[in-house]
Backbone atoms as SQL, in Angstrom:
CREATE TABLE atoms (id INTEGER PRIMARY KEY, chain TEXT, resi INTEGER, resn TEXT, atom TEXT, x REAL, y REAL, z REAL);
INSERT INTO atoms VALUES
  (1, 'A', 1, 'ASP', 'N', -2.025, -18.376, -6.040),
  (2, 'A', 1, 'ASP', 'CA', -2.132, -17.983, -4.752),
  (3, 'A', 1, 'ASP', 'C', -1.859, -16.154, -4.351),
  (4, 'A', 2, 'GLY', 'N', -2.628, -15.527, -5.293),
  (5, 'A', 2, 'GLY', 'CA', -2.595, -13.967, -4.948),
  (6, 'A', 2, 'GLY', 'C', -2.680, -13.529, -3.705),
  (7, 'A', 3, 'LEU', 'N', -3.633, -14.016, -3.176),
  (8, 'A', 3, 'LEU', 'CA', -3.956, -13.833, -1.620),
  (9, 'A', 3, 'LEU', 'C', -3.263, -14.055, -1.007),
  (10, 'A', 4, 'HIS', 'N', -2.345, -15.151, -0.916),
  (11, 'A', 4, 'HIS', 'CA', -1.205, -15.637, -0.237),
  (12, 'A', 4, 'HIS', 'C', -0.008, -14.692, -0.101),
  (13, 'A', 5, 'ALA', 'N', 0.420, -14.220, -1.747),
  (14, 'A', 5, 'ALA', 'CA', 1.693, -13.563, -1.770),
  (15, 'A', 5, 'ALA', 'C', 1.011, -11.900, -1.218),
  (16, 'A', 6, 'MET', 'N', 0.045, -11.744, -1.116),
  (17, 'A', 6, 'MET', 'CA', -0.553, -10.250, -0.580),
  (18, 'A', 6, 'MET', 'C', -0.427, -10.311, 0.964),
  (19, 'A', 7, 'GLU', 'N', -0.717, -11.218, 1.679),
  (20, 'A', 7, 'GLU', 'CA', -0.237, -11.471, 2.967),
  (21, 'A', 7, 'GLU', 'C', 0.861, -11.430, 3.551),
  (22, 'A', 8, 'SER', 'N', 1.824, -11.879, 2.774),
  (23, 'A', 8, 'SER', 'CA', 3.063, -12.059, 3.058),
  (24, 'A', 8, 'SER', 'C', 3.646, -10.515, 2.650),
  (25, 'A', 9, 'GLN', 'N', 3.070, -9.512, 1.911),
  (26, 'A', 9, 'GLN', 'CA', 4.084, -8.558, 1.617),
  (27, 'A', 9, 'GLN', 'C', 3.143, -7.517, 2.681),
  (28, 'A', 10, 'THR', 'N', 2.047, -8.155, 3.142),
  (29, 'A', 10, 'THR', 'CA', 1.338, -7.186, 4.440),
  (30, 'A', 10, 'THR', 'C', 2.207, -7.093, 5.833),
  (31, 'A', 11, 'ASP', 'N', 2.708, -8.767, 5.862),
  (32, 'A', 11, 'ASP', 'CA', 3.604, -8.662, 6.477),
  (33, 'A', 11, 'ASP', 'C', 4.902, -8.191, 6.901),
  (34, 'A', 12, 'ALA', 'N', 5.347, -8.327, 5.815),
  (35, 'A', 12, 'ALA', 'CA', 6.518, -7.538, 5.478),
  (36, 'A', 12, 'ALA', 'C', 6.654, -6.165, 6.017),
  (37, 'A', 13, 'LEU', 'N', 5.452, -5.608, 5.343),
  (38, 'A', 13, 'LEU', 'CA', 5.147, -4.155, 5.251),
  (39, 'A', 13, 'LEU', 'C', 5.011, -3.638, 7.072),
  (40, 'A', 14, 'LEU', 'N', 4.041, -4.490, 7.746),
  (41, 'A', 14, 'LEU', 'CA', 3.470, -4.172, 8.759),
  (42, 'A', 14, 'LEU', 'C', 5.464, -4.348, 9.573),
  (43, 'A', 15, 'ILE', 'N', 6.069, -5.428, 9.333),
  (44, 'A', 15, 'ILE', 'CA', 7.289, -5.436, 10.555),
  (45, 'A', 15, 'ILE', 'C', 8.608, -4.559, 10.236),
  (46, 'A', 16, 'GLY', 'N', 8.283, -3.603, 9.103),
  (47, 'A', 16, 'GLY', 'CA', 9.183, -2.914, 8.476),
  (48, 'A', 16, 'GLY', 'C', 8.841, -1.665, 8.917),
  (49, 'A', 17, 'PHE', 'N', 7.710, -1.412, 9.240),
  (50, 'A', 17, 'PHE', 'CA', 6.899, -0.518, 9.727),
  (51, 'A', 17, 'PHE', 'C', 7.227, -0.080, 11.295),
  (52, 'A', 18, 'ALA', 'N', 7.132, -1.169, 11.695),
  (53, 'A', 18, 'ALA', 'CA', 7.267, -1.154, 13.306),
  (54, 'A', 18, 'ALA', 'C', 8.728, -1.446, 13.661),
  (55, 'A', 19, 'ALA', 'N', 9.742, -1.801, 12.841),
  (56, 'A', 19, 'ALA', 'CA', 11.219, -1.600, 13.061),
  (57, 'A', 19, 'ALA', 'C', 11.599, 0.109, 12.934),
  (58, 'A', 20, 'ALA', 'N', 10.997, 0.664, 11.882),
  (59, 'A', 20, 'ALA', 'CA', 11.289, 1.977, 11.542),
  (60, 'A', 20, 'ALA', 'C', 10.904, 2.906, 12.385),
  (61, 'A', 21, 'PHE', 'N', 9.634, 2.641, 13.131),
  (62, 'A', 21, 'PHE', 'CA', 9.021, 3.504, 13.936),
  (63, 'A', 21, 'PHE', 'C', 9.631, 3.218, 15.511),
  (64, 'A', 22, 'ILE', 'N', 10.391, 2.239, 15.875),
  (65, 'A', 22, 'ILE', 'CA', 11.227, 2.154, 17.351),
  (66, 'A', 22, 'ILE', 'C', 12.459, 2.500, 17.086),
  (67, 'A', 23, 'THR', 'N', 13.138, 2.396, 15.597),
  (68, 'A', 23, 'THR', 'CA', 14.500, 3.221, 15.569),
  (69, 'A', 23, 'THR', 'C', 14.126, 4.787, 15.477),
  (70, 'A', 24, 'GLY', 'N', 13.214, 5.076, 14.996),
  (71, 'A', 24, 'GLY', 'CA', 13.096, 6.450, 14.826),
  (72, 'A', 24, 'GLY', 'C', 13.011, 7.081, 16.250),
  (73, 'A', 25, 'LEU', 'N', 11.797, 6.204, 17.277),
  (74, 'A', 25, 'LEU', 'CA', 12.044, 6.816, 18.634),
  (75, 'A', 25, 'LEU', 'C', 12.871, 7.069, 19.457),
  (76, 'A', 26, 'PHE', 'N', 14.243, 5.828, 18.954),
  (77, 'A', 26, 'PHE', 'CA', 15.414, 5.874, 19.906),
  (78, 'A', 26, 'PHE', 'C', 16.380, 6.631, 19.376),
  (79, 'A', 27, 'ALA', 'N', 16.419, 7.069, 18.086),
  (80, 'A', 27, 'ALA', 'CA', 16.853, 7.833, 17.794),
  (81, 'A', 27, 'ALA', 'C', 16.694, 9.358, 17.814),
  (82, 'A', 28, 'CYS', 'N', 15.057, 9.625, 17.889),
  (83, 'A', 28, 'CYS', 'CA', 14.693, 10.951, 18.429),
  (84, 'A', 28, 'CYS', 'C', 15.508, 11.285, 19.762),
  (85, 'A', 29, 'LYS', 'N', 15.030, 10.256, 21.013),
  (86, 'A', 29, 'LYS', 'CA', 15.494, 10.311, 22.193),
  (87, 'A', 29, 'LYS', 'C', 16.672, 10.678, 22.192),
  (88, 'A', 30, 'TRP', 'N', 17.689, 9.772, 21.402),
  (89, 'A', 30, 'TRP', 'CA', 18.874, 10.153, 21.515),
  (90, 'A', 30, 'TRP', 'C', 19.123, 11.350, 21.182),
  (91, 'A', 31, 'MET', 'N', 18.670, 11.838, 19.867),
  (92, 'A', 31, 'MET', 'CA', 19.318, 13.225, 19.701),
  (93, 'A', 31, 'MET', 'C', 18.688, 14.740, 20.530),
  (94, 'A', 32, 'ILE', 'N', 17.642, 14.509, 21.178),
  (95, 'A', 32, 'ILE', 'CA', 17.151, 15.620, 22.166),
  (96, 'A', 32, 'ILE', 'C', 18.012, 15.204, 23.296),
  (97, 'A', 33, 'ALA', 'N', 18.210, 14.092, 23.876),
  (98, 'A', 33, 'ALA', 'CA', 19.287, 14.263, 24.727),
  (99, 'A', 33, 'ALA', 'C', 20.760, 14.866, 24.599),
  (100, 'A', 34, 'LEU', 'N', 20.812, 14.470, 23.686),
  (101, 'A', 34, 'LEU', 'CA', 22.293, 15.019, 23.081),
  (102, 'A', 34, 'LEU', 'C', 22.094, 16.464, 23.229),
  (103, 'A', 35, 'VAL', 'N', 21.464, 17.254, 22.589),
  (104, 'A', 35, 'VAL', 'CA', 21.254, 18.575, 22.264),
  (105, 'A', 35, 'VAL', 'C', 20.734, 19.068, 23.627),
  (106, 'A', 36, 'GLN', 'N', 20.162, 18.472, 24.752),
  (107, 'A', 36, 'GLN', 'CA', 19.853, 19.017, 25.973),
  (108, 'A', 36, 'GLN', 'C', 20.899, 19.011, 26.857),
  (109, 'A', 37, 'HIS', 'N', 21.752, 18.312, 26.627),
  (110, 'A', 37, 'HIS', 'CA', 23.337, 17.764, 26.813),
  (111, 'A', 37, 'HIS', 'C', 24.080, 19.196, 26.972),
  (112, 'A', 38, 'ALA', 'N', 23.943, 19.976, 26.036),
  (113, 'A', 38, 'ALA', 'CA', 24.697, 21.002, 25.583),
  (114, 'A', 38, 'ALA', 'C', 26.085, 20.497, 24.812),
  (115, 'A', 39, 'LYS', 'N', 26.080, 19.646, 24.426),
  (116, 'A', 39, 'LYS', 'CA', 27.059, 18.795, 23.528),
  (117, 'A', 39, 'LYS', 'C', 26.629, 19.325, 22.026),
  (118, 'A', 40, 'LEU', 'N', 26.633, 20.467, 21.788),
  (119, 'A', 40, 'LEU', 'CA', 26.267, 20.895, 19.920),
  (120, 'A', 40, 'LEU', 'C', 27.443, 20.666, 19.276),
  (121, 'A', 41, 'LYS', 'N', 28.512, 20.302, 19.859),
  (122, 'A', 41, 'LYS', 'CA', 29.619, 20.080, 18.656),
  (123, 'A', 41, 'LYS', 'C', 29.183, 18.439, 18.289),
  (124, 'A', 42, 'TYR', 'N', 29.088, 17.913, 18.994),
  (125, 'A', 42, 'TYR', 'CA', 28.512, 16.571, 18.531),
  (126, 'A', 42, 'TYR', 'C', 27.353, 16.774, 17.382),
  (127, 'A', 43, 'PHE', 'N', 26.064, 17.331, 17.768),
  (128, 'A', 43, 'PHE', 'CA', 25.364, 17.527, 17.033),
  (129, 'A', 43, 'PHE', 'C', 25.242, 18.395, 15.940),
  (130, 'A', 44, 'ALA', 'N', 26.766, 19.242, 15.663),
  (131, 'A', 44, 'ALA', 'CA', 26.759, 19.926, 14.131),
  (132, 'A', 44, 'ALA', 'C', 27.499, 19.036, 13.444),
  (133, 'A', 45, 'TRP', 'N', 28.550, 17.818, 14.149),
  (134, 'A', 45, 'TRP', 'CA', 29.047, 17.168, 13.303),
  (135, 'A', 45, 'TRP', 'C', 28.157, 15.940, 12.710),
  (136, 'A', 46, 'TYR', 'N', 26.849, 15.825, 13.542),
  (137, 'A', 46, 'TYR', 'CA', 25.969, 14.728, 13.008),
  (138, 'A', 46, 'TYR', 'C', 24.937, 15.353, 11.966),
  (139, 'A', 47, 'CYS', 'N', 25.135, 16.714, 11.901),
  (140, 'A', 47, 'CYS', 'CA', 24.232, 17.543, 11.041),
  (141, 'A', 47, 'CYS', 'C', 25.569, 17.465, 9.849),
  (142, 'A', 48, 'PHE', 'N', 26.266, 17.901, 10.010),
  (143, 'A', 48, 'PHE', 'CA', 27.473, 17.598, 8.645),
  (144, 'A', 48, 'PHE', 'C', 27.261, 16.496, 8.134),
  (145, 'A', 49, 'ALA', 'N', 27.228, 15.683, 8.628),
  (146, 'A', 49, 'ALA', 'CA', 27.374, 14.181, 8.402),
  (147, 'A', 49, 'ALA', 'C', 25.963, 13.462, 7.181),
  (148, 'A', 50, 'ILE', 'N', 24.732, 14.035, 8.067),
  (149, 'A', 50, 'ILE', 'CA', 24.157, 13.918, 7.125),
  (150, 'A', 50, 'ILE', 'C', 23.526, 14.822, 5.773),
  (151, 'A', 51, 'ALA', 'N', 23.846, 15.831, 5.788),
  (152, 'A', 51, 'ALA', 'CA', 24.339, 16.729, 5.030),
  (153, 'A', 51, 'ALA', 'C', 25.140, 16.109, 3.959),
  (154, 'A', 52, 'LEU', 'N', 26.025, 15.928, 3.903),
  (155, 'A', 52, 'LEU', 'CA', 26.922, 15.093, 3.273),
  (156, 'A', 52, 'LEU', 'C', 26.522, 13.965, 2.535),
  (157, 'A', 53, 'THR', 'N', 25.701, 13.058, 3.271),
  (158, 'A', 53, 'THR', 'CA', 25.325, 12.005, 3.154),
  (159, 'A', 53, 'THR', 'C', 24.251, 12.217, 2.006),
  (160, 'A', 54, 'ALA', 'N', 23.244, 13.515, 2.285),
  (161, 'A', 54, 'ALA', 'CA', 22.073, 13.744, 1.305),
  (162, 'A', 54, 'ALA', 'C', 22.697, 14.165, -0.230),
  (163, 'A', 55, 'VAL', 'N', 23.713, 14.789, 0.163),
  (164, 'A', 55, 'VAL', 'CA', 24.493, 15.730, -1.029),
  (165, 'A', 55, 'VAL', 'C', 25.145, 14.369, -2.237),
  (166, 'A', 56, 'LEU', 'N', 25.649, 13.308, -1.412),
  (167, 'A', 56, 'LEU', 'CA', 26.318, 12.416, -2.317),
  (168, 'A', 56, 'LEU', 'C', 25.540, 11.322, -2.898),
  (169, 'A', 57, 'ALA', 'N', 24.203, 11.202, -1.891),
  (170, 'A', 57, 'ALA', 'CA', 23.204, 10.140, -2.645),
  (171, 'A', 57, 'ALA', 'C', 22.513, 10.841, -3.684),
  (172, 'A', 58, 'THR', 'N', 22.041, 12.061, -3.976),
  (173, 'A', 58, 'THR', 'CA', 21.656, 13.008, -4.640),
  (174, 'A', 58, 'THR', 'C', 22.717, 12.923, -5.963),
  (175, 'A', 59, 'MET', 'N', 23.932, 12.942, -5.949),
  (176, 'A', 59, 'MET', 'CA', 24.619, 12.826, -6.876),
  (177, 'A', 59, 'MET', 'C', 25.000, 11.464, -7.729),
  (178, 'A', 60, 'LEU', 'N', 24.433, 10.354, -6.742),
  (179, 'A', 60, 'LEU', 'CA', 24.999, 9.360, -7.392),
  (180, 'A', 60, 'LEU', 'C', 23.463, 8.943, -8.386);
């Protein structure tokens, strides 16, 4: 049943895409609000954490 397996993968892909899209929208909205309210100290810590995570991920 190759067709059934392909449909199952497509469903999982669409659900994953939708979840990532919705999460991304909330994250963007949160970051824009954070920067607009001049809480740049928190934004700086966020950027530092993301950079550190990226560096550590490339080292593994």
